[in-house]
C-alpha positions as CSV (number, residue, x, y, z in Angstrom):
1,M,-41.1,21.6,201.3
2,F,-37.3,21.1,201.5
3,S,-35.1,22.0,204.4
4,W,-32.1,24.1,203.8
5,S,-29.0,23.2,205.8
6,R,-27.3,26.5,205.9
7,P,-28.2,29.0,208.7
8,S,-30.8,31.6,207.9
9,P,-30.2,35.4,208.0
10,P,-31.9,37.3,210.8
11,L,-35.6,37.8,210.0
12,P,-38.0,40.5,211.1
13,S,-40.0,39.6,214.1
14,V,-43.4,39.4,212.6
15,V,-45.8,36.5,213.3
16,A,-46.3,34.3,210.2
17,T,-49.8,34.1,208.8
18,T,-51.8,30.9,208.7
19,P,-51.4,29.2,205.3
20,G,-54.5,29.6,203.2
21,R,-56.1,32.1,205.5
22,P,-54.9,35.7,204.5
23,R,-56.1,38.5,206.7
24,P,-56.9,41.7,204.8
25,T,-54.5,44.5,205.9
26,P,-54.7,47.7,203.8
27,G,-51.5,49.5,203.2
28,I,-49.1,46.6,203.9
29,S,-45.5,47.7,204.0
30,R,-42.7,45.9,202.2
31,D,-41.1,44.8,205.5
32,V,-44.4,43.2,206.5
33,H,-44.7,41.5,203.1
34,L,-41.1,40.2,203.4
35,A,-41.5,39.0,207.0
36,S,-44.7,37.1,206.1
37,Y,-42.7,35.3,203.5
38,L,-39.5,34.6,205.4
39,N,-41.4,33.7,208.6
40,H,-44.0,31.6,206.9
41,T,-44.4,28.3,208.9
42,V,-44.4,26.2,205.7
43,L,-42.2,28.2,203.3
44,R,-39.4,29.3,205.7
45,P,-37.3,26.1,205.8
46,S,-37.2,26.0,202.0
47,T,-36.6,29.7,201.3
48,R,-33.3,31.5,200.8
49,R,-32.3,35.0,199.6
50,V,-30.3,34.9,196.3
51,S,-29.8,38.6,195.5
52,V,-27.6,41.1,197.3
53,D,-30.2,43.9,197.0
54,D,-32.8,41.9,199.1
55,T,-35.3,41.6,196.2
56,I,-35.0,38.0,194.9
57,Y,-35.7,34.8,196.9
58,D,-36.0,31.2,195.9
59,T,-38.3,28.6,197.5
60,V,-37.8,24.9,196.7
61,F,-40.8,22.6,196.8
62,Q,-41.9,19.1,195.5
63,T,-45.0,18.3,193.6
64,T,-47.3,15.4,194.2
65,S,-45.7,13.7,191.2
66,G,-42.4,13.7,193.0
67,F,-40.7,16.5,190.9
68,A,-38.6,19.2,192.6
69,L,-39.2,22.8,191.5
70,I,-38.0,26.2,192.4
71,I,-40.3,29.3,192.6
72,R,-38.3,32.5,192.2
73,V,-39.9,35.5,193.9
74,Y,-39.0,39.1,192.9
75,L,-40.2,41.7,195.4
76,P,-39.5,45.3,194.2
77,L,-38.0,47.8,196.6
78,N,-41.2,49.8,196.1
79,G,-43.7,48.2,198.5
80,S,-46.7,49.2,196.4
81,T,-45.5,47.4,193.3
82,A,-46.7,43.9,192.7
83,P,-44.2,41.0,193.1
84,S,-43.4,38.6,190.2
85,F,-43.0,34.9,190.4
86,T,-41.1,32.6,188.0
87,L,-40.4,28.9,187.8
88,H,-36.7,28.8,187.9
89,G,-34.3,26.2,186.4
90,V,-36.7,24.4,184.1
91,R,-38.6,24.8,180.8
92,A,-42.2,23.7,181.3
93,S,-45.7,24.2,180.0
94,H,-48.7,25.0,182.2
95,D,-51.7,27.2,181.9
96,W,-50.3,29.4,184.7
97,L,-46.9,30.0,182.9
98,D,-45.9,32.0,179.9
99,I,-43.0,31.4,177.6
100,R,-40.5,33.0,180.1
101,M,-41.7,30.7,182.9
102,R,-43.4,33.7,184.6
103,V,-46.5,33.0,186.6
104,I,-49.4,34.7,184.9
105,G,-52.3,32.6,186.1
106,Y,-52.5,34.0,189.6
107,P,-54.7,37.2,189.4
108,P,-53.5,39.1,192.5
109,I,-50.0,39.6,191.1
110,L,-51.0,40.5,187.5
111,S,-50.9,44.3,188.2
112,D,-50.0,46.7,190.9
113,Q,-53.6,47.7,191.4
114,S,-54.7,44.0,191.7
115,W,-51.9,43.4,194.2
116,R,-52.9,46.4,196.4
117,S,-56.6,45.7,196.3
118,S,-56.1,42.0,197.1
119,N,-54.7,42.9,200.6
120,L,-52.7,39.7,200.5
121,R,-49.4,39.3,202.2
122,L,-46.5,38.0,200.2
123,G,-46.1,34.8,202.2
124,D,-49.8,33.8,201.5
125,A,-49.4,34.6,197.8
126,V,-46.3,32.5,197.4
127,Y,-47.9,29.7,199.3
128,A,-51.0,29.8,197.1
129,V,-49.0,29.6,193.9
130,I,-46.7,26.8,195.2
131,H,-49.8,24.8,196.5
132,H,-51.4,25.1,193.0
133,F,-48.3,23.8,191.3
134,Q,-48.0,21.0,193.8
135,L,-51.5,19.8,193.1
136,N,-51.4,20.6,189.4
137,P,-47.7,19.9,188.3
138,P,-46.5,21.5,185.1
139,T,-45.2,19.4,182.2
140,I,-41.4,19.6,182.4
141,S,-39.7,19.6,179.0
142,E,-36.2,20.4,180.1
143,I,-34.2,21.1,183.3
144,T,-31.8,23.9,182.6
145,D,-30.1,24.1,186.0
146,A,-27.5,21.3,186.5
147,N,-27.8,21.2,190.3
148,L,-31.6,20.9,190.0
149,R,-31.1,18.1,187.5
150,R,-28.9,16.2,189.9
151,L,-31.3,16.8,192.8
152,Q,-34.2,15.6,190.6
153,E,-32.3,12.4,189.7
154,S,-31.7,11.6,193.4
155,L,-35.3,12.5,194.3
156,T,-36.7,10.3,191.5
157,G,-35.0,7.2,192.9
158,Q,-36.1,8.0,196.5
159,F,-39.6,8.8,195.4
160,N,-39.9,5.5,193.3
161,A,-38.6,3.5,196.3
162,R,-41.2,5.0,198.6
163,R,-43.9,4.3,196.1
164,A,-42.8,0.8,195.7
165,H,-42.9,0.4,199.5
166,S,-46.3,2.1,200.0
167,N,-47.8,1.6,196.5
168,S,-48.7,5.3,196.4
169,A,-47.7,8.6,197.8
170,P,-50.0,10.1,200.4
171,P,-52.4,12.6,198.8
172,A,-52.1,16.3,199.5
173,S,-55.3,16.3,201.6
174,Q,-53.7,13.8,204.1
175,R,-50.6,15.9,204.6
176,P,-50.7,18.6,207.3
177,N,-51.5,22.1,205.8
178,G,-51.2,20.6,202.3
179,E,-47.4,20.4,202.6
180,S,-45.4,18.6,199.9
181,L,-43.3,15.5,200.4
182,T,-40.3,16.1,202.5
183,V,-36.8,15.1,201.2
184,P,-34.1,14.9,203.9
185,H,-31.1,15.4,201.6
186,A,-30.1,19.0,202.5
187,R,-26.7,18.6,200.9
188,D,-28.4,18.7,197.5
189,N,-30.1,21.9,198.5
190,D,-26.7,23.4,199.3
191,R,-25.5,22.6,195.8
192,L,-28.7,24.1,194.5
193,T,-28.2,27.3,196.4
194,Q,-24.5,27.6,195.3
195,S,-25.6,27.6,191.7
196,V,-27.3,31.0,192.0
197,E,-25.3,34.0,190.6
198,P,-26.7,37.0,192.5
199,N,-25.1,39.5,190.1
200,N,-26.9,38.1,187.2
201,L,-30.4,38.2,188.7
202,R,-32.8,40.6,187.2
203,P,-36.6,41.0,187.2
204,T,-38.2,38.9,184.5
205,P,-39.8,41.0,181.8
206,S,-43.3,40.1,180.7
207,E,-42.4,39.7,177.0
208,A,-39.8,37.6,175.2
209,D,-37.9,38.8,172.2
210,E,-37.1,36.8,169.1
211,E,-33.7,35.6,170.3
212,E,-35.1,34.3,173.5
213,V,-37.8,32.4,171.7
214,N,-35.2,30.9,169.3
215,A,-33.2,29.8,172.3
216,L,-36.1,27.7,173.5
217,I,-36.4,25.8,170.3
218,P,-34.5,22.5,170.6
219,S,-31.6,21.9,168.3
220,V,-31.5,19.3,165.6
221,P,-30.2,16.0,167.1
222,D,-26.9,14.6,165.7
223,S,-28.3,11.1,165.7
224,F,-31.6,9.3,166.3
225,D,-31.2,6.3,168.5
226,N,-34.7,4.9,167.8
227,I,-33.9,5.0,164.1
228,D,-30.5,3.4,164.5
229,T,-32.1,0.4,166.3
230,M,-34.8,-0.2,163.7
231,A,-34.8,-3.2,161.4
232,M,-34.5,-2.7,157.7
233,S,-38.2,-3.7,157.2
234,E,-39.3,-1.0,159.7
235,L,-37.1,1.6,157.9
236,K,-38.5,0.6,154.6
237,Q,-42.1,0.9,155.9
238,L,-41.4,4.5,157.1
239,F,-39.8,5.3,153.8
240,D,-42.7,4.0,151.7
241,D,-45.6,5.1,154.0
242,E,-45.8,8.8,154.2
243,A,-48.5,8.7,156.9
244,A,-46.4,6.4,159.1
245,F,-43.4,8.6,158.7
246,E,-45.4,11.7,159.6
247,N,-46.7,9.9,162.7
248,F,-43.2,8.9,163.7
249,V,-41.9,12.5,163.3
250,Q,-44.8,13.9,165.4
251,Q,-44.0,11.6,168.2
252,T,-40.4,12.7,168.6
253,S,-39.6,14.8,171.7
254,E,-38.2,17.7,169.7
255,V,-41.4,18.1,167.7
256,S,-43.5,17.8,170.9
257,T,-41.4,20.6,172.5
258,V,-41.9,22.9,169.5
259,K,-45.6,22.2,169.6
260,E,-45.7,23.1,173.3
261,L,-43.7,26.2,172.6
262,K,-46.1,27.2,169.9
263,Q,-49.1,26.6,172.1
264,S,-47.5,28.6,174.9
265,I,-46.8,31.5,172.6
266,E,-50.3,31.5,171.3
267,Q,-51.7,31.4,174.8
268,S,-49.5,34.3,175.8
269,N,-50.6,36.3,172.8
270,V,-54.3,35.6,173.6
271,R,-53.8,36.7,177.2
272,A,-52.0,39.9,176.0
273,A,-54.7,40.6,173.5
274,E,-57.5,40.1,176.1
275,S,-55.6,42.4,178.5
276,N,-55.3,45.1,175.8
277,L,-59.1,44.8,175.0
278,I,-60.0,45.3,178.6
279,H,-58.2,48.6,178.6
280,R,-59.2,49.6,175.1
281,E,-62.2,51.8,175.9
282,R,-60.3,53.6,178.6
283,M,-57.3,54.1,176.3
284,E,-59.5,55.5,173.5
285,I,-61.1,58.0,176.0
286,I,-57.6,59.0,177.2
287,H,-56.4,59.4,173.6
288,A,-59.3,61.6,172.6
289,E,-58.8,63.7,175.7
290,L,-55.1,64.0,174.9
291,E,-55.8,65.2,171.4
292,S,-58.2,67.8,172.7
293,L,-55.7,69.0,175.2
294,Q,-53.0,69.2,172.5
295,Q,-55.3,71.3,170.3
296,E,-56.2,73.5,173.3
297,L,-52.5,73.9,174.0
298,Q,-51.7,75.0,170.5
299,D,-54.5,77.6,170.5
300,K,-53.3,79.0,173.8
301,L,-49.7,79.1,172.6
302,Q,-50.8,81.0,169.5
303,R,-52.8,83.5,171.7
304,Y,-49.8,83.8,174.0
305,K,-47.5,84.8,171.1
306,Q,-50.0,87.5,170.0
307,L,-50.3,88.9,173.5
308,E,-46.5,88.8,173.9
309,E,-46.0,90.7,170.7
310,S,-48.6,93.4,171.8
311,T,-46.8,93.6,175.2
312,R,-43.5,94.3,173.5
313,G,-45.1,97.1,171.4
314,M,-46.6,98.7,174.5
315,T,-43.5,98.4,176.8
316,R,-40.9,99.2,174.1
317,P,-39.2,102.6,174.9
318,P,-40.1,105.2,172.2
319,S,-37.5,106.3,169.7
320,L,-35.8,109.8,170.0
321,R,-37.7,111.2,167.0
322,E,-41.0,110.0,168.4
323,T,-40.3,111.7,171.7
324,I,-39.4,115.0,170.0
325,N,-42.6,114.9,168.0
326,D,-44.7,114.2,171.1
327,L,-43.0,117.1,172.9
328,N,-43.7,119.4,170.0
329,H,-47.4,118.4,170.0
330,A,-47.5,118.9,173.7
331,K,-45.8,122.3,173.4
332,R,-48.3,123.5,170.9
333,D,-51.2,122.3,173.1
334,A,-49.8,124.3,176.1
335,L,-49.4,127.4,173.9
336,R,-52.9,127.2,172.6
337,Y,-54.3,126.7,176.1
338,S,-52.5,129.8,177.4
339,E,-53.9,131.9,174.5
340,E,-57.4,130.6,175.3
341,L,-56.9,131.6,178.9
342,A,-56.0,135.2,177.8
343,E,-59.0,135.5,175.5
344,D,-61.3,134.2,178.2
345,W,-60.0,136.7,180.7
346,V,-60.3,139.7,178.3
347,E,-63.9,138.8,177.5
348,S,-65.0,137.9,181.1
349,G,-63.1,140.4,183.1
350,R,-62.4,137.9,185.9
351,D,-60.0,138.4,188.8
352,V,-56.5,139.3,187.4
353,G,-54.7,137.4,190.1
354,D,-56.3,134.0,189.2
355,F,-55.7,134.7,185.6
356,V,-52.0,135.5,186.0
357,E,-51.3,132.4,188.2
358,R,-52.9,130.0,185.6
359,F,-51.3,131.8,182.6
360,I,-47.8,131.7,184.1
361,E,-48.2,128.0,185.0
362,T,-49.2,127.2,181.4
363,R,-46.4,129.3,179.9
364,I,-43.8,127.6,182.1
365,L,-45.1,124.2,180.8
366,Y,-44.9,125.4,177.2
367,H,-41.3,126.7,177.6
368,T,-40.2,123.5,179.4
369,R,-41.5,121.3,176.6
370,A,-40.0,123.5,174.0
371,A,-36.6,123.3,175.8
372,K,-36.7,119.6,176.0
373,A,-37.6,119.2,172.3
374,E,-34.8,121.6,171.3
375,R,-32.2,119.8,173.5
376,L,-33.2,116.3,172.1
377,S,-33.0,117.7,168.6
378,M,-29.5,118.9,169.3
379,S,-28.5,115.4,170.6
380,M,-29.5,113.8,167.3
């Protein structure tokens, strides 16, 4: 790993985990994840925060081939959401990278559920990804960061000088804890850090649009140095031999870059399709359930409208004419009942006191209803 020369910000006091030996800890908080990364015994000297909201960090490392790379880590503020890793400052091809240089070959960070079930701490996950890239370096097609390019140029000379002195670089198995080659030039790391623009940092989306893909396609060169230096006989041979010309074109770096881009897009599409197929059965079940619930909702809404209309009819106050008619019907019922009481008393000869009490009560009810009906009629 590289050593940064500028002082580090205060870090949470959490003991770093041993590289390569994660300890399962369910329900790991974001602070613990961050501390395991910033306090990691191998990663800490080469790691710096690059965003003001404390979500994006960069770690510089060197592969066994002597190439300097930057792994950019995005840790969401929500501790249960999976982090995302990208290879920053370069365009490269690797079976762990998609077209946006996002790391898609490390299973624990592919989904929130995978991240939570893995019980990994962030420091161990970053170390595992970096260690894989160290031992299996990606194919670099372009360095897009100017400071990283200058750093790489200086490292290439130093690495070649060391190889010339020792014939070969020490294998990863002979370095303690699998650490990468150490480069002492911290001033280059300072320039690399200063090139980061915190305000422009955003989480890397999983898909690239058409404009971003077009930006990755190399532009047509203004001149071809290898053609300019050819003899006339060689040019004539290319002109006359279509197969030789095709072979020459296929060997150019621009065509190779486009091929790698095409292959990367195809691999990303295959992975996306495989991911969709994994969830296809579940999505079909959810879709059928959703349609059933939608139909049930429509039926219940229709029934609700019918009940609501019935409720309005039952709770609506009657009109004045309806009230007068009801009072007239009730008045006639009271009159008929009083007459029945009189006939029954005449025929049965019962106690006159009981008869008078019931007869007067019914007659009062009759006159009350008649008076109400008459008064309502006058108000109309």
